[in-house]
C-alpha positions in Angstrom: 15.2 30.5 34.8 13.5 27.3 33.7 14.9 24.8 31.2 13.4 25.0 27.8 10.9 22.3 26.9 12.2 20.0 24.2 9.4 19.1 21.7 10.0 15.9 19.8 8.7 14.9 16.4 5.5 12.9 16.8 6.1 11.0 13.5 8.7 10.7 10.7 8.5 12.9 7.7 9.4 16.1 6.0 9.4 19.2 8.2 7.3 22.2 7.1 6.8 25.8 8.4 3.3 26.5 9.7 3.2 29.4 7.2 3.3 26.8 4.4 0.1 25.0 5.5 -3.1 25.3 3.5 -5.0 26.2 6.7 -5.1 29.9 7.7 -5.7 29.3 11.4 -2.6 27.2 11.8 -0.5 29.1 9.2 -1.1 32.4 11.0 -0.2 30.8 14.4 -3.6 31.6 15.8 -3.5 28.4 17.9 0.2 28.9 18.6 3.7 28.7 17.1 5.1 25.4 15.9 6.1 23.1 13.1 4.4 20.7 10.8 5.5 17.3 9.6 4.4 15.8 6.2 4.2 12.2 7.4 5.7 9.3 5.5 3.1 7.2 3.7 1.7 4.1 5.2 0.3 3.1 8.6 2.1 4.5 11.5 1.8 5.5 15.1 2.0 9.2 16.2 3.8 9.6 19.5 3.7 12.2 22.3 6.2 15.0 21.6 6.6 15.6 25.4 6.1 13.9 28.7 3.1 15.1 30.7 -0.6 14.7 31.3 -2.9 13.9 28.4 -5.5 16.7 28.9 -7.4 16.1 25.6 -7.5 13.2 23.2 -9.6 12.9 20.0 -8.9 10.6 17.1 -7.5 13.5 15.0 -5.8 15.5 17.7 -4.4 15.5 21.3 -2.9 17.8 23.8 -0.2 17.0 26.4 0.5 19.4 29.2 4.1 19.2 30.5 5.0 19.6 34.2 6.3 23.0 33.4 2.9 24.2 32.2 3.7 24.0 28.5 0.8 22.5 26.5 1.6 20.9 23.1 -1.2 20.3 20.6 -0.7 17.6 17.9 -3.2 17.7 15.1 -3.2 14.9 12.6 -4.1 16.4 9.3 -6.1 19.4 8.3 -9.9 19.2 8.4 -9.6 15.6 9.6 -12.2 16.3 12.3 -14.7 15.8 9.4 -13.8 12.1 9.3 -15.4 11.6 12.8 -12.6 9.3 13.9 -12.7 7.0 10.8 -9.2 5.9 10.0 -7.8 6.7 13.4 -7.2 4.4 16.4 -6.7 6.2 19.8 -4.0 4.5 21.9 -3.8 7.0 24.8 -6.3 7.7 27.6 -7.4 11.2 28.5 -6.1 12.1 32.0 -3.2 9.7 31.9 0.4 10.6 32.2 2.7 9.7 29.3 6.4 9.9 28.6 7.7 11.6 25.5 7.6 9.0 22.7 4.5 7.2 24.1 2.1 5.9 21.4 -0.9 8.2 21.1 -2.8 7.5 17.8 -2.4 5.0 15.0 -3.4 6.0 11.5 -2.6 5.6 7.8 -2.2 9.0 6.2 -2.6 7.4 2.7 -6.2 6.7 3.6 -7.0 10.4 4.2 -8.6 11.6 1.0 -11.3 14.2 0.3 -11.8 17.9 -0.5 -9.9 20.2 1.7 -8.3 17.4 3.6 -4.5 17.0 4.0 -2.2 14.9 6.2 0.3 17.3 7.7 0.9 16.6 11.4 0.8 19.9 13.1 2.7 20.4 16.4 1.9 23.6 18.2 3.1 25.1 21.5 -0.1 26.5 22.9 -0.2 29.9 24.7 3.2 30.8 23.4 4.1 34.1 21.7 3.6 34.2 17.9 6.9 33.7 16.1 8.6 32.1 19.2 9.3 28.9 17.2 11.6 29.5 14.3 10.7 28.1 10.9 12.5 24.7 10.4 15.4 24.1 8.2 14.4 22.0 5.2 14.8 18.3 5.8 13.3 15.3 7.4 12.9 14.0 10.9 12.3 10.6 12.5 9.8 10.2 15.3 11.5 11.2 18.5 13.9 13.6 16.9 14.1 17.1 18.5 11.6 19.3 16.5 11.8 22.5 18.5 12.2 24.0 22.0 9.8 26.2 23.9 10.7 28.7 26.6 
Protein backbone atom coordinates (compact mmCIF):
# COMPACT_ATOMS: atom_id res chain seq x y z
CA UNK A 1 0.00 0.00 0.00
CA UNK A 2 1.46 3.33 -1.00
CA UNK A 3 1.68 6.38 1.19
CA UNK A 4 -0.90 9.05 0.34
CA UNK A 5 0.46 12.10 -1.49
CA UNK A 6 0.30 15.26 0.58
CA UNK A 7 -0.80 18.21 -1.52
CA UNK A 8 0.21 21.56 -0.08
CA UNK A 9 -1.45 24.95 -0.54
CA UNK A 10 0.22 26.78 -3.45
CA UNK A 11 -0.67 30.18 -1.98
CA UNK A 12 -2.20 31.76 1.08
CA UNK A 13 -5.90 32.51 1.21
CA UNK A 14 -9.38 31.26 2.00
CA UNK A 15 -10.17 27.64 1.08
CA UNK A 16 -13.15 26.86 -1.13
CA UNK A 17 -14.84 23.71 -2.34
CA UNK A 18 -14.61 23.19 -6.10
CA UNK A 19 -18.42 23.02 -6.14
CA UNK A 20 -18.45 26.70 -5.11
CA UNK A 21 -16.49 27.86 -8.16
CA UNK A 22 -18.19 29.81 -10.96
CA UNK A 23 -16.76 27.41 -13.56
CA UNK A 24 -18.82 24.29 -14.34
CA UNK A 25 -15.83 22.25 -15.57
CA UNK A 26 -13.90 22.66 -12.31
CA UNK A 27 -17.02 22.71 -10.08
CA UNK A 28 -18.18 19.33 -11.43
CA UNK A 29 -14.70 17.79 -11.02
CA UNK A 30 -14.44 17.04 -14.74
CA UNK A 31 -10.69 17.74 -14.55
CA UNK A 32 -10.41 15.98 -11.19
CA UNK A 33 -11.18 16.45 -7.51
CA UNK A 34 -9.49 19.13 -5.47
CA UNK A 35 -9.79 22.36 -3.56
CA UNK A 36 -9.56 26.02 -4.51
CA UNK A 37 -7.94 28.91 -2.66
CA UNK A 38 -9.19 32.49 -2.90
CA UNK A 39 -5.77 34.17 -2.81
CA UNK A 40 -4.83 37.07 -0.60
CA UNK A 41 -4.69 40.37 -2.50
CA UNK A 42 -1.39 41.72 -3.68
CA UNK A 43 1.57 40.35 -5.58
CA UNK A 44 2.62 36.88 -4.59
CA UNK A 45 4.33 33.72 -5.70
CA UNK A 46 2.41 30.51 -6.30
CA UNK A 47 4.45 27.47 -5.26
CA UNK A 48 4.43 23.83 -6.22
CA UNK A 49 2.01 21.79 -4.09
CA UNK A 50 4.11 18.60 -4.44
CA UNK A 51 7.61 17.58 -5.38
CA UNK A 52 8.06 16.09 -8.83
CA UNK A 53 8.56 16.80 -12.50
CA UNK A 54 7.07 19.93 -14.07
CA UNK A 55 5.29 18.33 -17.02
CA UNK A 56 3.47 21.46 -18.18
CA UNK A 57 3.86 25.13 -17.39
CA UNK A 58 1.86 28.05 -18.74
CA UNK A 59 1.60 31.53 -17.24
CA UNK A 60 -1.88 30.72 -15.84
CA UNK A 61 -1.43 27.02 -14.97
CA UNK A 62 1.07 24.24 -14.33
CA UNK A 63 1.13 20.48 -13.73
CA UNK A 64 3.58 18.68 -11.47
CA UNK A 65 3.81 14.89 -11.65
CA UNK A 66 4.92 13.21 -8.42
CA UNK A 67 7.21 10.18 -8.34
CA UNK A 68 4.16 8.11 -7.33
CA UNK A 69 2.40 9.01 -10.61
CA UNK A 70 -0.02 11.52 -9.09
CA UNK A 71 -0.36 14.64 -11.23
CA UNK A 72 -1.44 17.91 -9.64
CA UNK A 73 -2.80 20.77 -11.74
CA UNK A 74 -2.64 24.28 -10.34
CA UNK A 75 -4.77 26.76 -12.29
CA UNK A 76 -4.40 30.44 -11.42
CA UNK A 77 -7.84 31.95 -11.79
CA UNK A 78 -10.77 31.12 -14.03
CA UNK A 79 -10.66 32.05 -17.71
CA UNK A 80 -7.22 33.63 -17.16
CA UNK A 81 -5.93 31.88 -20.29
CA UNK A 82 -7.61 34.80 -22.11
CA UNK A 83 -4.98 37.13 -20.64
CA UNK A 84 -2.34 35.40 -22.80
CA UNK A 85 0.23 35.56 -20.02
CA UNK A 86 -0.26 39.24 -19.16
CA UNK A 87 0.19 39.71 -15.42
CA UNK A 88 1.97 36.40 -14.85
CA UNK A 89 5.70 35.69 -14.54
CA UNK A 90 6.67 32.05 -15.00
CA UNK A 91 9.45 31.07 -12.60
CA UNK A 92 9.65 27.32 -13.31
CA UNK A 93 10.99 25.43 -16.31
CA UNK A 94 8.99 22.73 -18.04
CA UNK A 95 10.75 19.38 -17.66
CA UNK A 96 12.58 20.40 -14.48
CA UNK A 97 12.26 18.66 -11.12
CA UNK A 98 10.98 20.74 -8.22
CA UNK A 99 10.49 20.29 -4.51
CA UNK A 100 7.16 21.01 -2.82
CA UNK A 101 7.14 24.74 -2.10
CA UNK A 102 9.31 25.67 -5.11
CA UNK A 103 8.36 29.02 -6.71
CA UNK A 104 6.36 28.43 -9.90
CA UNK A 105 4.54 31.62 -10.98
CA UNK A 106 4.53 35.20 -9.70
CA UNK A 107 1.32 37.22 -10.13
CA UNK A 108 -0.89 39.85 -8.57
CA UNK A 109 -4.51 38.64 -8.33
CA UNK A 110 -5.71 42.22 -7.81
CA UNK A 111 -4.76 42.98 -11.43
CA UNK A 112 -7.04 40.24 -12.81
CA UNK A 113 -10.12 42.04 -13.97
CA UNK A 114 -12.59 41.44 -16.74
CA UNK A 115 -15.83 39.72 -17.63
CA UNK A 116 -15.97 36.09 -16.51
CA UNK A 117 -12.51 36.28 -14.89
CA UNK A 118 -11.87 35.33 -11.29
CA UNK A 119 -8.78 34.75 -9.19
CA UNK A 120 -9.38 31.47 -7.36
CA UNK A 121 -6.32 29.22 -7.45
CA UNK A 122 -7.58 25.75 -8.27
CA UNK A 123 -5.64 22.68 -7.13
CA UNK A 124 -6.78 19.46 -8.78
CA UNK A 125 -5.61 15.85 -8.45
CA UNK A 126 -5.70 14.65 -12.04
CA UNK A 127 -6.96 11.17 -12.94
CA UNK A 128 -8.40 10.63 -9.46
CA UNK A 129 -11.97 9.49 -8.72
CA UNK A 130 -14.63 12.16 -8.48
CA UNK A 131 -15.39 12.92 -4.85
CA UNK A 132 -12.10 11.49 -3.57
CA UNK A 133 -11.04 14.86 -2.13
CA UNK A 134 -13.46 15.95 0.60
CA UNK A 135 -14.72 19.52 0.67
CA UNK A 136 -12.52 21.65 2.91
CA UNK A 137 -13.51 22.96 6.30
CA UNK A 138 -14.08 26.72 6.17
CA UNK A 139 -10.98 28.70 6.92
CA UNK A 140 -7.70 29.92 5.56
CA UNK A 141 -4.37 28.37 4.63
CA UNK A 142 -0.85 29.67 4.29
CA UNK A 143 1.30 28.66 1.33
CA UNK A 144 2.82 25.29 2.21
CA UNK A 145 0.06 24.18 4.58
CA UNK A 146 -1.44 20.75 3.94
CA UNK A 147 -4.41 21.25 1.60
CA UNK A 148 -5.48 17.62 1.01
CA UNK A 149 -4.14 14.11 0.48
CA UNK A 150 -4.47 11.83 -2.54
CA UNK A 151 -4.39 8.06 -2.50
